[in-house]
DODOTI-657848 format. One line per field, with one value per residue (C-alpha): residue in three letters; x negated, y, z negated. Coordinates in steps of 0.02 Angstrom, whole numbers, padded with zeros to 5 digits, always signed. Each point is the difference from the previous one (the first is absolute). Example, Ala and Ser with C-alpha at 12.3 -4.5 7.8 and 13.67 -1.06 7.14 Angstrom:
residu <- ALA  SER
x <- -00615  -00069
y <- -00225  +00172
z <- -00390  +00033
! end
This chain:
residu <- MET  SER  GLU  ASN  SER  PRO  ILE  LYS  ASP  VAL  LEU  TYR  GLU  LYS  ILE  GLU  HIS  ILE  GLY  GLU  LYS  GLN  ILE  HIS  GLN  LEU  LEU  LEU  ASN  SER  LYS  PHE  SER  GLU  LEU  PHE  GLU  LYS  ILE  CYS  GLU  PRO  VAL  ILE  GLN  LYS  VAL  LYS  GLU  ILE  GLU  GLU  TYR  GLU  LYS  TYR  GLY  THR  LEU  ALA  GLU  SER  PHE  THR  HIS  TYR  LEU  PHE  THR  GLU  MET  LEU  ILE  PRO  SER  GLN  ARG  LYS  ILE  LEU  PHE  GLU  ASN  ILE  GLU  LEU  ASP  ILE  VAL  ILE  PRO  ASN  SER  GLU  GLN  LEU  GLN  LYS  ASN  ASN  HIS  ASN  ALA  ILE  VAL  ILE  PHE  PHE  VAL  LYS  THR  SER  ASP  HIS  THR  GLN  ILE  GLU  HIS  ARG  ILE  GLN  GLU  ILE  LYS  LYS  ILE  GLN  SER  ASP  ASP  SER  ASN  ILE  TRP  VAL  ILE  SER  LYS  ASP  ASN  LEU  ARG  ILE  PRO  GLN  SER  THR  TYR  THR  ILE  GLU  LYS  GLU  SER  PHE  GLY  GLN  PHE  LEU  LYS  ASP  ALA  GLN  ASN  PHE  ILE  LYS  LEU  LYS  ASN  MET  ASN  LYS  LEU  ASN  ILE  PHE  LYS  THR  LYS  PRO
x <- -04492  -00029  -00166  +00025  +00006  -00039  -00122  -00102  +00008  -00067  -00127  -00077  +00006  -00102  -00121  -00028  -00027  -00131  -00083  -00068  -00177  +00039  +00115  -00136  -00128  +00118  +00030  -00186  -00031  +00142  +00089  +00169  +00079  -00061  +00072  +00167  -00006  -00041  +00130  +00138  +00030  +00035  +00116  +00096  +00024  +00051  +00129  +00158  +00149  -00034  +00042  -00156  -00030  +00024  -00114  -00140  +00013  +00007  -00146  -00106  +00040  -00035  -00162  -00057  +00035  -00110  -00139  -00007  -00027  -00138  -00082  +00014  +00095  +00084  +00185  +00169  +00139  +00187  +00016  +00131  -00076  +00111  +00148  -00075  -00040  -00179  -00072  -00181  -00100  -00189  -00071  +00145  +00147  -00106  -00114  +00151  +00071  -00167  -00068  +00100  -00140  -00093  +00146  +00075  +00181  +00029  +00176  +00038  +00143  +00125  +00135  +00023  +00118  -00096  +00122  -00047  -00185  +00008  +00096  -00134  -00135  +00091  +00015  -00187  -00042  +00078  -00150  -00130  +00001  -00155  +00065  -00174  +00015  +00163  -00038  +00145  -00020  +00129  +00036  +00016  -00106  +00089  -00024  -00002  -00124  -00054  -00143  +00074  -00058  +00086  +00007  -00115  -00181  -00095  +00110  +00013  -00187  -00021  +00117  -00109  -00157  +00083  +00052  -00175  -00075  +00120  -00055  -00185  +00027  +00090  -00123  +00140  -00077  -00146  -00024  -00018  +00083  +00072  +00035  -00140  -00171  -00080
y <- +05609  +00141  +00063  +00159  -00074  +00086  -00139  +00025  +00188  -00008  -00136  +00101  +00159  -00091  -00072  +00172  +00075  -00130  +00015  -00117  +00013  -00057  -00138  -00064  +00001  -00105  -00119  -00016  -00042  -00128  +00102  -00054  -00001  +00177  +00052  -00074  +00088  +00170  -00009  -00128  +00022  +00188  -00032  -00134  +00128  +00143  -00086  -00025  -00006  -00172  -00173  -00069  -00156  +00097  +00138  -00118  -00104  +00149  +00084  -00158  -00021  +00182  +00004  -00167  +00071  +00151  -00105  -00131  +00141  +00078  -00170  -00050  -00157  -00057  -00020  +00019  +00084  -00010  -00127  -00120  -00171  -00142  +00099  +00015  +00171  +00008  +00142  -00028  -00133  -00011  +00005  -00011  -00101  -00077  -00081  -00050  -00092  -00073  -00059  +00050  -00054  +00156  +00117  +00073  +00054  +00132  +00023  +00150  -00038  +00144  -00088  -00090  -00129  -00165  -00075  +00138  -00021  -00189  +00020  +00119  -00121  -00145  +00103  +00040  -00185  -00039  +00089  -00010  -00175  +00027  +00070  +00068  +00109  +00076  +00143  +00065  +00169  +00041  +00112  -00158  -00156  -00133  -00183  -00065  -00111  +00145  +00120  +00136  +00169  +00128  +00186  +00049  +00051  -00164  -00112  +00126  +00026  -00191  +00000  +00127  -00099  -00158  +00084  +00065  -00171  -00086  +00115  -00031  -00188  -00014  +00119  +00113  +00168  +00021  +00187  +00069  -00033  +00175  +00143  +00104  -00042  +00078
z <- -05588  +00122  +00060  -00102  -00172  -00165  -00040  +00158  -00022  -00179  +00047  +00140  -00102  -00135  +00129  +00071  -00173  -00046  +00169  +00132  -00063  -00178  +00065  +00115  -00142  -00107  +00147  +00038  -00184  -00002  -00138  +00057  -00174  -00033  +00170  -00050  -00166  +00078  +00139  -00030  -00186  +00017  +00149  -00099  -00140  +00114  +00110  -00103  +00118  +00075  -00070  -00088  +00110  +00161  -00067  -00046  +00161  +00115  -00092  +00011  +00184  +00046  -00101  +00079  +00176  -00043  -00081  +00138  +00124  -00108  -00030  +00184  -00046  +00163  -00024  +00080  -00097  +00003  +00140  +00057  +00033  +00059  -00064  -00174  -00075  -00066  -00107  +00045  +00093  -00012  +00131  +00127  +00064  +00138  -00131  -00102  +00148  +00058  -00169  -00151  -00118  +00065  -00039  -00158  -00013  -00132  -00075  -00108  -00120  -00015  -00102  -00165  +00084  -00004  +00128  +00126  -00040  +00025  +00160  +00072  -00051  +00086  +00157  -00004  -00027  +00167  +00083  -00137  -00077  -00113  -00166  -00039  +00154  -00054  -00117  -00103  -00083  -00134  -00148  -00107  -00010  +00099  -00034  +00178  +00099  +00113  -00043  -00108  -00058  -00111  +00030  -00142  +00007  -00032  +00107  +00140  -00005  +00017  +00147  +00090  -00039  +00062  +00165  +00023  -00037  +00120  +00141  -00040  -00018  +00165  +00083  +00063  -00036  +00120  -00038  -00174  -00164  -00005  +00120  -00075  -00065  -00156
! end
């Protein structure tokens, strides 16, 4: 999908409409599910011309990029590591290489083809052997050994809490929890 995508356009239009101040208040109060409801659900309803799985996966990935920036969660996005495409790595590829137990690889599913999904996971497992540190985010609930989240408000909210807790647990965020303070 190109950088100019209808999903990203509608997403950032919605973010701008709600405003940074309100978004930061929701983040500071850990109201991740409410944030998903206010932003993602309207975007999902508005964008019609894209295949469902691609739409949900692209939206979740774009929204995660935005939120990780706002929440100061250290991450690398859209990288090629040992010839394997990775959507997001927390905190970075250096940590993934040095001690993969201190790194999360996030995979955003953009297809309903279980063979393609399994292939991507097997590729990721070549560099991240710990299933609990491979987080798969999908439109549907997948029954796989990796950590999975669905693109709906409760599960996506839990994903954000888990990312925040991972950073705190590993002591990776030495600054704030968010870009702005109340």
